[in-house]
C-alpha positions as MATLAB code, in Angstrom:
seq = 'MLFDEAHSESWTIRREVAEAINPAHPDDNSYARAAQVLCGLGHTVTAHTEGPITSAVLNAYDVFVIAHPSADRWERTTGLGSPVLPTEEIDAIERYVAEGGGLIVLAECEQEKYGNNLAELLARFGVGIEHTTVQDPGARFNGVATWVLGRPVPGSADDLTAGAREACFYRAGVLTPPPGATVLFETSATADPAGRALALALRHGEGRVVVFADSDLFGDDSIDDLRHARLWGNVVTWAARVPAAVAGGRTPDAAFATLKAAVEQLRPLTAKDGSVADAAAASPIVDRVAAAVEALAHRFPHDRDYLAAVVTDLRKWQATGFGVPDFLDSLNAFHPDTQRIDGLEHLVVFPMYTQNGNPARNLEAVWIRTVWPGWLAELERDRYDNPMFVPITFVDFTAGYDTNSAVLFPETVAVRETPPRFTWGAIFCDREAARFRSVSRAAADILKLALPPDAARLLSSQELAQDTFVLWDLVHDRTHSHGDLPFDPFMIKQRMPYWLYSLEELRCDLTAFGEAVALEEQGVPHARYVQYAVLFDRLFRFPITGERVRNYDGLGGQLLFAYLHRNDVIRWTDNRLSIDWDRVAGCVADLRGEVEKLYRDGIDRAKLAHWLAAHRLVASYVAPHPASVWNRGADALPVEGFPKAVVDAVLPDEFPLSMFYEALRRKLSGVIEATKGIRA';
ca = [
       3.770   10.450   17.840;
       4.509   12.079   21.238;
       4.190   15.837   21.275;
       6.079   17.442   24.208;
       4.110   20.068   26.102;
       5.884   19.782   29.416;
       8.753   22.089   28.644;
       7.075   25.474   28.445;
       6.314   24.980   24.692;
       4.618   27.689   22.587;
       2.476   25.070   20.873;
      -0.162   22.579   21.873;
      -1.978   19.907   20.093;
      -4.970   20.402   22.467;
      -7.203   23.150   21.028;
      -8.895   23.833   24.350;
      -5.507   24.722   25.811;
      -4.526   26.850   22.865;
      -7.813   28.763   23.492;
      -7.039   29.233   27.140;
      -3.442   30.338   26.340;
      -4.413   32.772   23.680;
      -8.240   33.521   23.753;
      -7.940   36.202   21.090;
      -5.971   34.209   18.632;
      -5.687   30.416   19.515;
      -4.431   29.466   16.007;
      -1.197   31.148   17.004;
      -0.448   28.556   19.674;
      -2.259   25.418   18.297;
      -0.934   22.399   16.459;
      -4.427   20.707   16.729;
      -4.776   20.861   12.998;
      -1.375   19.439   12.495;
      -2.487   16.566   14.709;
      -5.529   16.046   12.726;
      -3.365   15.769    9.549;
      -1.297   12.971   11.080;
      -4.418   11.161   12.308;
      -5.659   11.254    8.679;
      -2.473    9.301    7.782;
      -2.918    6.730   10.384;
      -0.632    8.154   12.972;
      -1.892    8.502   16.743;
      -0.869   11.660   18.584;
      -0.274   12.166   22.060;
       0.593   15.130   24.199;
       3.239   14.769   26.981;
       2.295   17.139   29.751;
       4.066   16.055   32.788;
       6.964   14.146   34.224;
      10.497   13.906   32.833;
      11.481   12.629   29.332;
      12.944    9.174   30.033;
      13.682    6.181   27.751;
      10.615    4.375   29.176;
       8.449    7.344   28.067;
      10.006    7.631   24.603;
      10.192    4.068   23.659;
       6.456    3.706   23.622;
       6.379    6.063   20.704;
       7.827    6.172   17.122;
       8.607    9.907   16.837;
       9.135   12.690   19.402;
       8.395   16.335   18.689;
       9.544   19.391   20.458;
       8.091   22.586   19.243;
       9.556   25.908   20.391;
      10.000   25.885   24.030;
      10.221   29.436   25.434;
      10.253   31.501   28.531;
       6.941   33.092   29.266;
       8.615   36.757   28.899;
       8.687   35.990   25.067;
       5.902   33.800   24.118;
       2.440   32.439   25.402;
       3.298   28.982   26.432;
       1.575   25.909   28.072;
       2.936   27.138   31.350;
       4.130   23.629   32.114;
       7.758   22.889   33.211;
      10.877   24.685   32.190;
      12.057   25.398   28.689;
      15.365   24.103   29.540;
      15.877   20.267   29.130;
      17.908   18.599   31.891;
      21.170   16.727   30.651;
      19.635   13.491   31.637;
      16.606   14.224   29.394;
      18.920   15.227   26.486;
      20.727   11.876   26.966;
      17.326    9.966   26.970;
      16.413   11.666   23.634;
      19.811   10.964   22.030;
      19.650    7.369   23.011;
      16.248    7.068   21.751;
      17.067    8.320   18.413;
      20.327    6.301   18.237;
      18.119    3.109   18.855;
      15.686    3.836   16.097;
      13.369    6.556   17.262;
      12.514    9.708   15.407;
      12.979   13.334   16.544;
      11.443   16.496   15.157;
      12.581   19.870   16.473;
      11.036   23.054   15.578;
      13.145   26.173   16.383;
      12.702   29.897   15.855;
      14.273   33.073   14.730;
      16.612   34.690   17.225;
      16.759   31.324   18.894;
      19.143   32.409   21.791;
      16.712   34.788   23.346;
      13.882   32.303   24.243;
      15.678   30.847   27.205;
      15.782   27.163   26.019;
      18.489   24.797   25.223;
      17.533   23.421   21.917;
      20.976   24.280   20.548;
      22.454   21.994   23.295;
      20.066   19.115   22.215;
      20.756   19.698   18.466;
      24.622   19.744   18.902;
      24.220   16.169   19.918;
      23.329   15.468   16.320;
      25.751   17.931   14.852;
      23.138   20.575   13.995;
      23.773   24.175   14.770;
      21.036   27.038   15.034;
      22.107   30.633   14.133;
      20.570   33.522   16.099;
      19.162   35.575   13.285;
      15.975   36.469   11.451;
      16.076   35.809    7.744;
      14.647   38.560    5.461;
      14.074   38.041    1.711;
      12.703   41.005   -0.394;
      12.511   38.713   -3.466;
      11.339   35.226   -2.417;
       8.624   36.389   -0.018;
       5.089   35.248    0.766;
       2.237   37.817    0.793;
       4.674   40.621    0.366;
       6.196   40.337    3.825;
       9.986   40.172    3.683;
      10.382   38.064    6.796;
       7.986   35.499    5.435;
      10.517   33.837    3.385;
       9.786   31.157    0.750;
      12.163   28.296    1.073;
      13.940   27.048   -2.015;
      13.643   23.240   -2.058;
      16.963   21.491   -2.498;
      16.770   18.399   -4.748;
      18.943   15.345   -4.640;
      17.826   13.312   -1.699;
      17.273    9.598   -2.042;
      14.432   10.004    0.368;
      12.015   12.495   -1.188;
      10.781   14.255    1.936;
       9.458   17.140   -0.153;
       7.433   15.081   -2.468;
       4.172   16.870   -3.251;
       5.398   19.644   -0.934;
       7.912   21.782   -2.906;
       6.529   25.031   -1.492;
       6.915   26.186    1.974;
       7.085   29.451    3.932;
       9.098   30.132    6.844;
       7.518   32.908    8.971;
      10.379   34.792   10.943;
      12.938   32.000   10.719;
      16.550   31.536   11.864;
      18.850   29.402    9.875;
      20.680   25.963   10.502;
      24.080   24.610   10.115;
      23.900   21.076    8.795;
      26.338   18.326    9.767;
      28.066   16.275    6.977;
      25.680   13.753    5.485;
      22.528   15.775    6.494;
      19.935   16.533    3.736;
      18.891   20.188    3.419;
      15.199   20.219    2.476;
      14.834   24.033    2.033;
      17.306   26.831    2.018;
      17.146   30.553    1.774;
      17.177   31.949   -1.890;
      20.132   34.032   -3.492;
      18.199   37.282   -2.639;
      17.848   36.447    1.049;
      19.881   37.717    4.109;
      21.558   35.304    4.734;
      21.486   33.670    1.393;
      21.839   30.019    0.738;
      21.419   28.827    4.267;
      19.415   25.886    5.444;
      16.000   26.420    6.762;
      14.997   22.767    7.246;
      17.050   19.583    7.215;
      16.984   15.813    7.881;
      19.659   13.341    9.081;
      20.078    9.893   10.079;
      21.588    9.124   13.543;
      22.305    5.641   14.593;
      19.213    3.649   13.750;
      17.007    6.738   14.071;
      16.202   10.020   12.272;
      16.009   13.659   12.978;
      14.247   16.513   11.264;
      14.964   20.102   12.206;
      13.018   23.423   11.093;
      14.285   26.989   11.815;
      10.729   28.087   12.316;
       7.725   26.515   14.047;
       4.818   28.743   12.675;
       4.541   26.865    9.281;
       2.631   24.110   10.968;
       0.502   26.089   13.255;
      -3.249   26.158   12.759;
      -3.058   29.555   11.025;
      -0.415   28.467    8.527;
      -0.584   24.685    8.015;
      -3.033   25.090    5.060;
      -0.785   27.634    3.370;
       0.939   26.407    0.247;
       1.925   22.658    0.686;
       2.630   22.765    4.667;
       0.211   19.854    5.467;
       1.765   17.653    3.016;
       5.327   18.495    4.081;
       4.301   17.958    7.832;
       2.822   14.594    6.928;
       6.107   13.597    4.991;
       8.553   14.748    7.691;
       6.626   12.926   10.552;
       6.323    9.824    8.468;
       9.896    9.705    7.427;
      11.201   10.311   10.981;
       9.000    7.821   12.693;
      10.103    4.344   13.495;
       8.712    1.337   11.624;
       7.239   -0.857   14.422;
       8.602   -4.479   14.213;
       5.974   -6.869   12.979;
       3.893   -8.595   15.602;
       2.987  -12.377   15.036;
      -0.553  -12.943   15.765;
      -2.905  -16.053   16.164;
      -2.113  -19.566   16.879;
       0.416  -21.911   15.014;
      -0.546  -25.196   13.508;
       0.021  -28.133   15.775;
       1.310  -31.782   15.032;
      -1.923  -32.797   13.513;
      -1.592  -30.360   10.808;
       1.984  -31.490   10.036;
       0.397  -35.027    9.707;
      -2.184  -33.709    7.360;
       0.278  -31.962    5.144;
       2.593  -34.983    4.957;
      -0.408  -37.242    3.770;
      -1.455  -34.592    1.330;
       1.921  -34.584   -0.251;
       2.016  -38.315   -0.223;
      -1.099  -38.419   -2.309;
       0.012  -35.710   -4.835;
       2.217  -37.878   -7.122;
      -0.620  -40.482   -7.308;
      -3.153  -37.824   -8.483;
      -4.088  -37.151  -12.194;
      -4.841  -33.714  -13.357;
      -8.622  -34.100  -13.060;
      -8.153  -35.169   -9.363;
      -8.618  -39.019   -9.764;
      -6.196  -41.570   -8.564;
      -5.606  -44.765  -10.408;
      -3.891  -46.647   -7.642;
      -6.624  -46.877   -5.131;
      -4.782  -49.495   -2.989;
      -2.020  -46.930   -2.501;
      -4.350  -43.912   -1.912;
      -6.668  -45.435    0.637;
      -4.347  -45.601    3.605;
      -3.255  -42.040    2.786;
      -6.867  -40.803    2.670;
      -7.442  -42.475    6.038;
      -4.589  -40.454    7.553;
      -5.972  -37.300    5.893;
      -9.370  -37.950    7.410;
      -8.074  -38.754   10.776;
      -5.991  -35.516   10.746;
      -9.043  -33.408    9.911;
     -10.912  -35.043   12.683;
      -8.059  -34.637   15.091;
      -7.932  -30.715   14.166;
     -11.752  -30.175   14.208;
     -11.815  -29.089   17.830;
      -9.690  -26.156   17.044;
     -12.322  -24.840   14.482;
     -15.687  -25.311   16.319;
     -17.303  -22.764   14.033;
     -16.503  -25.075   11.092;
     -17.852  -28.167   12.781;
     -20.456  -29.046    9.955;
     -18.013  -28.184    7.178;
     -15.093  -30.373    8.515;
     -17.469  -33.208    9.161;
     -18.714  -32.850    5.514;
     -15.024  -32.927    4.243;
     -14.466  -36.160    6.181;
     -17.688  -37.550    4.613;
     -16.580  -36.431    1.122;
     -13.309  -38.114    1.605;
     -14.940  -41.353    2.576;
     -17.142  -41.299   -0.431;
     -14.299  -40.509   -2.804;
     -12.663  -43.446   -1.199;
     -15.535  -45.803   -1.303;
     -16.108  -45.020   -5.108;
     -12.566  -45.936   -6.151;
     -10.962  -42.581   -6.281;
     -12.515  -41.393   -9.447;
     -12.853  -37.661  -10.189;
     -13.530  -36.183   -6.647;
     -16.739  -34.532   -5.807;
     -16.532  -32.258   -2.779;
     -19.854  -30.205   -3.566;
     -21.407  -31.119   -0.222;
     -18.476  -29.861    1.840;
     -18.119  -26.798   -0.388;
     -21.725  -25.974    0.169;
     -21.133  -26.141    4.131;
     -18.172  -23.826    4.021;
     -19.081  -20.201    4.403;
     -16.339  -17.861    5.472;
     -18.479  -15.017    4.142;
     -20.778  -15.338    7.096;
     -17.823  -15.448    9.576;
     -15.885  -12.454    8.786;
     -14.301  -11.951   12.253;
     -10.908  -10.573   12.567;
      -8.447  -13.195   13.375;
     -10.840  -16.192   13.118;
      -9.136  -19.112   11.506;
     -10.242  -21.841    9.183;
      -8.921  -25.292    8.036;
      -9.747  -25.660    4.325;
      -9.346  -29.085    2.729;
     -10.526  -29.565   -0.946;
      -9.397  -31.157   -4.183;
      -8.755  -28.074   -6.204;
      -6.454  -26.225   -8.664;
      -4.753  -23.097   -7.309;
      -5.035  -19.992   -9.471;
      -1.773  -19.036  -10.895;
      -0.232  -21.932   -9.204;
      -1.048  -25.693   -9.497;
      -3.332  -26.363  -12.513;
      -4.224  -29.941  -11.419;
      -6.972  -30.623   -8.928;
      -4.897  -31.958   -6.134;
      -6.047  -32.428   -2.621;
      -4.762  -29.292   -0.760;
      -4.953  -28.397    2.873;
      -4.566  -24.742    3.859;
      -4.841  -23.061    7.271;
      -5.967  -19.494    6.994;
      -6.746  -16.470    9.319;
      -9.373  -13.982    8.528;
      -8.469  -10.276    8.292;
     -11.432   -8.067    9.055;
     -10.388   -5.007   11.113;
     -13.170   -2.532   12.451;
     -12.348    0.053   10.078;
     -12.716   -2.195    6.989;
     -15.997   -3.660    8.411;
     -17.328   -0.154    8.623;
     -16.262    0.876    5.112;
     -17.827   -2.314    3.565;
     -20.990   -1.742    5.621;
     -21.558    1.836    4.944;
     -19.922    2.488    1.428;
     -18.424   -0.552   -0.382;
     -20.964   -3.354    0.157;
     -19.259   -6.737   -0.942;
     -20.627   -9.580    1.192;
     -18.664  -12.069   -0.794;
     -15.308  -10.439   -0.137;
     -13.149  -12.386    2.456;
      -9.599  -11.105    3.093;
      -7.305  -13.895    4.602;
      -3.640  -14.586    5.491;
      -1.798  -17.809    5.496;
      -0.981  -19.816    8.599;
       0.178  -22.757    6.826;
      -0.311  -24.554    3.496;
       0.518  -27.596    1.286;
       2.419  -27.414   -1.961;
      -0.413  -26.171   -4.231;
       0.029  -22.894   -2.324;
       3.929  -22.783   -2.588;
       3.392  -21.114   -5.711;
       2.218  -17.562   -7.017;
      -1.270  -18.296   -6.041;
      -2.737  -15.586   -3.764;
      -6.440  -16.515   -3.871;
      -8.880  -19.119   -2.561;
     -11.848  -19.308   -4.708;
     -14.795  -21.856   -4.497;
     -14.798  -22.306   -8.335;
     -11.494  -24.068   -8.308;
     -12.884  -27.040   -6.249;
     -13.647  -30.405   -7.735;
     -17.500  -30.850   -7.769;
     -20.074  -32.833   -9.605;
     -21.876  -29.772  -10.714;
     -21.387  -26.044  -10.510;
     -23.425  -24.433   -7.729;
     -26.155  -21.842   -8.918;
     -23.999  -19.191   -7.407;
     -20.761  -18.770   -5.464;
     -21.147  -16.886   -2.161;
     -17.403  -15.950   -1.253;
     -14.011  -15.452   -2.624;
     -10.839  -15.163   -0.469;
      -7.714  -13.227   -1.204;
      -4.423  -13.730    0.578;
      -3.477  -10.249    1.513;
      -0.215  -11.250    3.148;
       1.171  -12.734   -0.048;
      -0.119   -9.832   -2.110;
       1.592   -7.344    0.371;
       4.776   -9.279    0.649;
       5.435   -9.731   -3.131;
       4.339   -5.980   -3.720;
       7.019   -4.975   -1.218;
       9.763   -7.048   -2.468;
       9.288   -6.242   -6.293;
       8.545   -2.471   -5.585;
      11.443   -1.940   -3.346;
      13.698   -3.608   -5.949;
      12.278   -1.660   -8.867;
      12.663    1.571   -7.009;
      16.285    0.815   -6.320;
      16.937   -0.330   -9.932;
      15.230    2.711  -11.410;
      16.617    5.172   -8.858;
      13.086    6.361   -7.935;
      13.118    8.599   -4.971;
      10.233    7.680   -2.763;
       8.003    9.859   -0.829;
       8.213    8.979    2.953;
       4.691    7.472    3.039;
       5.476    5.136    0.154;
       8.900    4.168    1.656;
       7.019    3.386    4.782;
       4.501    1.215    3.030;
       7.300   -0.831    1.329;
       9.048   -1.159    4.887;
       5.870   -2.430    6.780;
       4.172   -5.727    5.999;
       1.237   -4.845    8.377;
       0.642   -1.510    6.611;
       0.966   -3.256    3.275;
      -1.603   -5.886    4.271;
      -4.253   -3.286    5.439;
      -3.688   -1.434    2.262;
      -4.296   -4.553    0.039;
      -7.511   -5.371    1.823;
      -8.807   -1.845    1.098;
      -7.696   -1.994   -2.532;
      -9.174   -5.524   -2.977;
     -12.498   -4.498   -1.370;
     -12.966   -1.696   -3.888;
     -11.471   -3.508   -6.853;
     -13.580   -6.689   -6.382;
     -16.964   -4.988   -6.052;
     -16.285   -2.612   -9.155;
     -16.579   -5.677  -11.392;
     -20.260   -5.546  -11.050;
     -20.740   -1.720  -10.844;
     -20.563    0.978  -13.575;
     -21.710    1.211  -17.136;
     -21.028   -2.316  -18.352;
     -21.608   -3.345  -21.966;
     -21.134   -7.107  -21.126;
     -21.161   -9.621  -18.363;
     -18.539   -8.490  -15.757;
     -17.506  -12.235  -15.062;
     -15.438  -11.941  -18.391;
     -13.433  -15.087  -17.739;
     -16.506  -17.112  -19.096;
     -16.578  -15.278  -22.324;
     -14.530  -15.694  -25.537;
     -13.042  -12.315  -26.424;
      -9.670  -10.629  -27.122;
      -7.553  -10.444  -24.056;
      -7.314   -6.640  -24.080;
     -10.846   -6.585  -22.986;
      -9.798   -8.574  -19.783;
      -6.857   -6.020  -19.484;
      -9.232   -2.820  -19.616;
     -11.714   -4.482  -17.163;
      -9.017   -5.257  -14.563;
      -7.482   -1.896  -15.018;
     -10.820   -0.227  -14.880;
     -11.352   -1.713  -11.497;
      -7.878   -0.599  -10.332;
      -8.414    2.856  -11.615;
     -11.633    3.094   -9.667;
      -9.984    1.929   -6.505;
      -7.397    4.499   -6.993;
     -10.009    7.203   -7.500;
     -11.908    6.091   -4.607;
      -8.848    6.152   -2.463;
      -8.203    9.689   -3.391;
     -11.719   10.563   -2.302;
     -11.184    8.600    1.005;
      -7.944   10.488    1.627;
      -9.662   13.768    1.408;
     -12.120   12.391    4.025;
      -9.412   11.272    6.345;
      -9.312    7.517    5.798;
      -5.680    6.590    6.914;
      -5.113    3.821    4.406;
      -6.299    5.726    1.313;
      -2.938    7.350    0.345;
      -1.191    4.001    0.561;
      -3.848    2.390   -1.764;
      -2.876    4.938   -4.473;
       0.978    3.927   -4.089;
       0.010    0.199   -4.180;
      -1.968    0.461   -7.242;
       0.455    2.674   -9.032;
       3.612    0.542   -8.079;
       2.087   -2.970   -8.503;
       0.530   -1.799  -11.970;
       3.771   -0.258  -13.082;
       6.507   -2.512  -11.780;
       5.278   -6.057  -11.190;
       2.265   -6.587  -13.574;
       3.977   -5.962  -16.991;
       6.824   -8.336  -16.453;
       5.235  -11.219  -14.428;
       4.128  -14.278  -16.261;
       4.520  -15.418  -19.955;
       3.928  -12.829  -22.832;
       0.907  -14.921  -24.099;
      -2.327  -12.988  -23.807;
      -1.036  -11.438  -20.633;
      -3.934   -9.315  -19.679;
      -2.763   -8.098  -16.323;
       0.604   -7.078  -17.925;
      -1.029   -5.078  -20.641;
      -3.062   -3.079  -18.123;
       0.249   -2.062  -16.460;
       1.876   -1.265  -19.764;
      -1.095    0.997  -20.682;
      -0.906    2.832  -17.354;
       2.804    3.441  -17.690;
       2.501    4.661  -21.265;
      -0.504    7.095  -20.490;
       1.492    8.588  -17.452;
       4.607    8.894  -19.620;
       2.879   10.353  -22.557;
       1.415   12.998  -20.307;
       4.823   13.681  -18.643;
       3.759   12.480  -15.322;
       6.369    9.730  -15.427;
       9.764   10.568  -16.831;
      12.686    8.170  -17.635;
      15.689   10.465  -18.082;
      19.527    9.795  -17.479;
      18.673    6.286  -16.558;
      16.393    7.433  -13.572;
      12.608    7.352  -13.101;
      10.873   10.347  -11.648;
       7.285   10.835  -10.868;
       5.346   14.061  -10.668;
       3.397   13.144   -7.597;
       1.289   16.315   -7.725;
      -0.211   15.293  -11.149;
      -0.497   11.521  -10.637;
      -4.157   11.597   -9.389;
      -5.375   13.809  -12.004;
      -3.697   11.900  -14.857;
      -5.034    8.508  -13.459;
      -8.547   10.104  -13.442;
      -8.143   11.127  -16.897;
      -7.363    7.479  -18.126;
     -10.133    6.208  -15.911;
     -12.498    8.634  -17.843;
     -11.199    7.242  -21.263;
     -11.919    3.716  -20.261;
     -15.251    4.607  -18.811;
     -16.240    6.323  -21.975;
     -15.320    3.290  -23.931;
     -17.583    1.144  -21.760;
     -20.417    3.725  -21.951;
     -20.268    3.867  -25.707;
     -19.960    0.172  -26.020;
     -23.414   -0.305  -24.676;
     -24.654    0.987  -28.164;
     -22.037   -0.859  -30.239;
     -22.073   -4.278  -31.760;
     -19.567   -6.679  -30.079;
     -16.928   -6.584  -32.786;
     -17.203   -2.608  -33.036;
     -16.648   -2.478  -29.260;
     -13.581   -4.760  -29.527;
     -12.137   -2.693  -32.217;
     -12.794    0.473  -30.361;
     -11.129   -1.056  -27.222;
      -7.996   -2.124  -29.469;
      -7.779    1.512  -30.751;
      -7.827    2.826  -27.293;
      -4.930    0.606  -26.088;
      -3.039    0.999  -29.313;
      -3.066    4.803  -29.042;
      -0.722    4.385  -26.114;
       0.906    1.114  -26.319;
       2.324    0.127  -29.694;
       0.832   -3.103  -31.150;
       2.936   -5.716  -32.774;
       3.837   -4.685  -36.414;
       2.274   -7.862  -37.565;
      -1.056   -7.136  -35.854;
      -4.101   -7.989  -37.984;
      -6.362   -6.082  -35.559;
      -4.270   -2.966  -36.023;
      -5.157   -2.980  -39.645;
      -8.672   -2.388  -38.789;
     -12.050   -4.201  -39.573;
     -11.235   -4.868  -43.280;
      -8.287   -6.998  -42.315;
     -10.335   -9.313  -39.951;
     -12.036  -12.494  -41.267;
     -15.632  -12.284  -41.972;
     -16.831  -15.699  -41.347;
     -16.501  -17.674  -38.024;
     -17.370  -14.896  -35.608;
     -16.214  -14.767  -32.792;
     -13.678  -17.544  -33.002;
     -12.034  -16.434  -36.162;
     -11.411  -12.856  -34.990;
     -10.239  -14.021  -31.582;
      -7.859  -16.462  -33.218;
      -6.378  -13.622  -35.259;
      -5.216  -12.060  -32.078;
      -1.274  -12.335  -31.682;
      -0.165  -14.208  -28.580;
       1.756  -10.985  -27.674;
      -0.552   -8.412  -29.424;
       1.142   -5.638  -27.432;
       4.759   -6.522  -26.744;
       6.791   -4.998  -24.068;
       8.540   -1.654  -24.623;
      12.324   -1.363  -24.589;
      11.891    0.225  -21.159;
      10.097   -2.871  -19.846;
      12.350   -5.454  -21.723;
      15.319   -3.866  -19.711;
      13.416   -3.816  -16.526;
      12.459   -7.448  -16.973;
      15.919   -8.622  -17.406;
      16.810   -6.919  -13.974;
      13.932   -7.624  -12.029;
      12.798  -11.171  -13.074;
      14.900  -12.833  -10.473;
      13.158  -10.873   -7.712;
       9.759  -11.662   -9.080;
      10.712  -15.385   -9.420;
      11.828  -15.272   -5.788;
       8.262  -14.330   -4.676;
       6.851  -17.673   -5.592;
       5.273  -19.113   -2.467;
       6.428  -16.005   -0.491;
       5.196  -15.653    3.099;
       4.742  -12.487    5.021;
];
């Protein structure tokens, strides 16, 4: 964001300048706190202090702010420049907005007296400013009639006042909106003048404009009143241009194309366990695979030993007649967990199945890029230690990853024996982010959900979504081994009813959500976006993805929706979904508390008693199948053959989809299917 201070503005984002302008009361001239709020949301904020406003200046920024220019006769100002914008600067600003930039203008009461020409600038966008001071003896703040409480105006598809339905306008004028503009706040019926716009938003060309009839509400002495800080973050985020995605890193060369072609030739010859019956046909193909790996090795000097081991394992497999492959030696040589460097790339070649993808142990080749920005490394080091966690993106891949798979796990590799412990697990944040954006955007459209500006921005930006997912994954992943755990957290190794898996995955996501709430309060920029990601992915994608056979991820989403709906945080009325954003965090924390109590109590329970208690918790919000044996209680379960007999008594779809989700699945299934193999 670029904050103009070169036109005799009454406000500055530089606290030291505000103290020089107004030593007795610097808060009355300071937007330093407003700048801090934006930095906490991931924005960068810069003051423009000299030189004309030109296209070259503006195009380096996503949003431009002009806050109450004034002649020195009326206000204490920055003392820089004239409050009058030259015509060529107005032309540049209009052009900037038309081409996609954002503009925020903060005017004042009795606008004409201040000697600026904001009215001329805003006329370019069809907005008028009336020279008046609103008074309201009824809807007033702290008993002051000129401190008017704006009435929020509902109905916008872009929910700019989400979490910010209260705002005070301290000595405000009023605005005349053009056709198509969205009025955010207006004066009340008891005001003079009544029913007039105090704040509005509009689109102009490719860009966006927000105008306020008062500038005090975001000053240091007022931004923490009511919900002003949230409103400020909302409008700047909404107005700001979403930067175009920037491609990074290298692209595969011809040798990788050769490698891919050879891998795909081998695929139809390969059995499910990875063995190949036709050794004569496979041998020249594996020769080409080995040669391609050797040709590519120079591009990955940090993986020299691993790639040499891959070639050795390929040759051993070839020499022993292509039985069940054994790549333990090369797996033991591969350690991306010790090389978490942002942008570092790896060539990975293993016979392996791909989780949620190809169940057979085919030879696969995948070129990956590590995602390890400094802010994430700092959080992992200081707060969320997780030495096994490796976030990655795709550069290129073979057919095993042209699927729904978004992970690269060592336990999927064909080996002669399982290593004593695995030291890494990699997650493709680009695929997670891309399918999240696709499904969530479609769901919001189908359900007519008005999105807060930061949520809409998350769905618009692949880069932001990727960063959001790496933070979510970091916290989620480590939570499996933290907390009051009545069982081995690596539950996939255990035989138990699938709702136990559901609760464990949901517990980790609820924990990630709660941690994100705390991190947001501490100013971590991506934290609020993690909350949206957990909420939307759990509510929209998880319940209707995959088959309805022990779908534990789906059930976790069903439970979250049912809990929020039961507590009136989510409403489905008139075929429109609405969310009470102010109450989401508290309600999610309450559900997390119920799950954690179940876990804590489970430490003192027998296994079957814990399983029954978990079923009761889920069933209290998500209706079980009418034929459920488990729902009839312990007396209905078989006595002999524990645990197999009671686990076998679980219905394939113990907790069917609600009518809401059945309808949503019919409308959204095509979108979900289209995310198979999705790239960023």
